[in-house]
N, C-alpha and C positions, 0 to 999 in steps of 0.2 A: 541216832535217837537212843540206842541202847545205853550209851554213856550218860545221856541226859537224865535218865531215870535210875542210874546205878551209882553215880558219884556226885558228892557235893563239892569236893576239892579236886584240884589238878593233881595228877600223879605222873610227873615228867622226869623222874629220877633217871630213867634209862637214856635220857638225852645228854647226860654228862655235864649238866650245869647245876648240879645240886638242887634241882627242882626250882631254880630261880627264873627259868625262861617260861614263856607262855603267859596267858592272861590269868590273873589271880581271881578275878571276879567271875566265877562260873555261874551262869544263869541256869542252874540245874537243881534237881531234887532227887536224892537217893531213895526216896520212899520209906525212910526210916532206918536204914542201915547202910553203911558205906561198903562198896565193893560187891563182887559177884557172889560171895559165900553167904547169902542171906537166906532166911527161912522161907517157907512156902507162902505165908501171907504177904510178905514183901515182894517176892517174885511174882505173885499173882497180880498185885497192884502195879508192878512195873510193866507187865504185859498189857494190862488195861490202859495204862497211860500212853504206851507206844501206839496202841490202836486209836486212842483218843486223838493223838496228834495226827495220825494218818487220816482219820475222818475229817478233821478240820482242814488239813492240807488239800485233800482230794475232793472236797466239796466247795472249796473256795474258787472264786473267779480268777482268771489269769492262768499262767503256765505253772503247774506244780513242779517244784524242784526237789527231787528225792536224792539224798546223798547216797553214794555208792555203798551198797551193802545193807542199807536200812531195811530193805525188804526181807532180810533174814536175821536181823539183829546183830550186825557187825559191831564189834567193840574194839576200841583202841586202848583198853585197859585204863581208862581215865587220863590218858595222855592227850592234852589239847594242843600239842605243838609238834606233830610227827614229821616235820619237813625233812629230818635227817635220817629217816628210817627207810631202808630198802628191804622190807620184810613183810611179814603177815599183817602187821599193823595197817599197812597201806595197800594191801592186795585185796582183790575180790576173792573171797574164799569159797570156791565151788564146793569143796567138801563140807563146809559149814552149811551151805544152802541145801545140799543133798541130805544132810543128816538133821536138818532143822525139824524139831518135833513139837514146837509150841503152837503151830498153826498160823504163825505170823505171815509167812510167804503166801499162804492161801488167802488170808485176810486182805493183804495188800492187792493181790490179783483181783479179788472180788470187788474191792473198792475202785480199782481202775475200770473194771467192767461197768460198774454203776455209773461212773463219771461219763463213760462213752455212751451209755444207754440214754441218759437224760440230758437233753440239750440245755436245760436251764442251769446246768452246772458249767456250761461253756459259753456264756453269753459274750457277745462282741462288744458290749458296753456295760457301764456300771449299772447294776440292778437298782430299780426305783420302786416306789410304791405301786406301780402298775403291775409288777410281777412278784412283789415280795411283801409279806406281812410279818411283823414281829409278835412274839408271844412270851409270856412268863409261865409260871406254874399254872396259871389260868389262861385259857386261850384269849388272844387279843389284848392281854394286859401285861406287857413287858415291864420288868422292874429294872430301871436304870440307876438305882441307888448304889452307893459305894459298897454296901454290904451284901448286895445281891450275888448269888453264886449260881444262878440259873438263867439261861437264855435259849430261846428257840425261834425258829422262823419257818414259814412256808414259802415255797417258791415254785412258780410254774414257767413254762417256756413262753416265748413272745406271742405265740398263737393263742395261748390260754386254753387250748384244747387237750393237751397231754395230761398225763398223770401228775398230780401235785406231790411235791416232796415236803415232808416235815422233818426238820433237822434240829436236834436239841442237845444241849450240853449241861450236865449237872456237875459242877466243879466243887460242890460241897462235900464235906466228910459225912453228911447225912443223906439217907435216901429221900426221894421225892415222889409223891403221888401227883401226877400231872393231868390236866384236862386238855384234851386234844380239840382242835377246831372241828366243829361238825360240818361235814360237807354233804349236802342233800344228795341222796342216791348213791353215796359212796361210803366205804369203810376203810379204816387204816390197816395196813399190813406192816408189821415190824421187820424190815429187811435187815437192818444192822443194829445190834445192841452189844456194845463193848462190855457191858456188865455180865454177859453170859459167857460160859466156857465154850471152846470150840467143840463141835462144829456149829453150835447154836448161836455163836456171835454173828454169823451170816446165815440166815435161814434159806436153805436151798432144798427143795423137795426131793430132787434127784440124788442128793447126797445122804438122805436118811431112809431108813426102812419105813414101811407104811405105819408100823406101830409107833416108831419114834416121832414121825411127823404128826400123827393124830394126837399123841400125848402132848407134844409141844404146842400145837394149836389149841387143844382143849384147855390148856393152862392159861392161854392168852385170851381166849374168846370172852370170858365173863367181863374182863376189863374193857376190851375193845368194843363190846356191844354197847357200852355206855360212854364211848369216846374218852376213855381214860387209860392210864398206863402207869406202871411203877418203875422208876429208875433207881438203880443202885448208886451209891456214892462214887464220885469220880468216873462217870460213865457218859457215853455219847450214844445218840439214837438217830437212826434214819428210818423214816416210815414212808411208805408209798400209798397213795390213795388208789383204791380200786372200786369199780362198780360193785354194788352189793351182790348182784347175782353171780358175778365172777368170783367174788370172795367166798361165797357160800359153797358154790359147786367145786371150785378148784382154787384153794387159797394160795397156791404157788404163784409167785410174781411172774 
């Protein structure tokens, strides 16, 4: 995934074929600058895009397939045909994992925990309208037009008794103020927001000081009280419905 957000073109010169080998049509976007030596805004967007892809993968039905090293940001330096390399390009780099400082490994771990916690992300059959509803910027109003850059859905387990999940993707370059579906007796808790920096990209009460938690929740409460939320450009969101009493007394999931 790291190379998907770092390179537009293949960089296979080390293969000894004058960069002629490998697929020429890379389905990737470097987020504005080719290669790893980009400035902070580009690097920030790349981290957000990797998290977006992880959210989409790990909230999808079926068996998620994560390429070796994606959990710490493994790179092949833009080489898309590394069959001939017996070196770090194709090795799992434990030192890179141990020294990873972007919070990506934590994020992927939390996403896996989320997937295991909510059975509606692991259905044994294709989800239907019985457990899934689509939304747009306005609740219950999905926009299927060609120029739409936002989609969201709510999904619950087969029993219909567990916590509801709201999952949204803003793929636009512009921020979006969204309306959340109102659930009687419940409030929404923003569990995952890729638009936020670590550790706020995954809100965990036991990982923050009391002051940090209160500040984070105080910032969100005015919007959530009116079933609304503000999403940054190129960001993903996972919310969990909670009974109102539980949300007020202890907002941790």
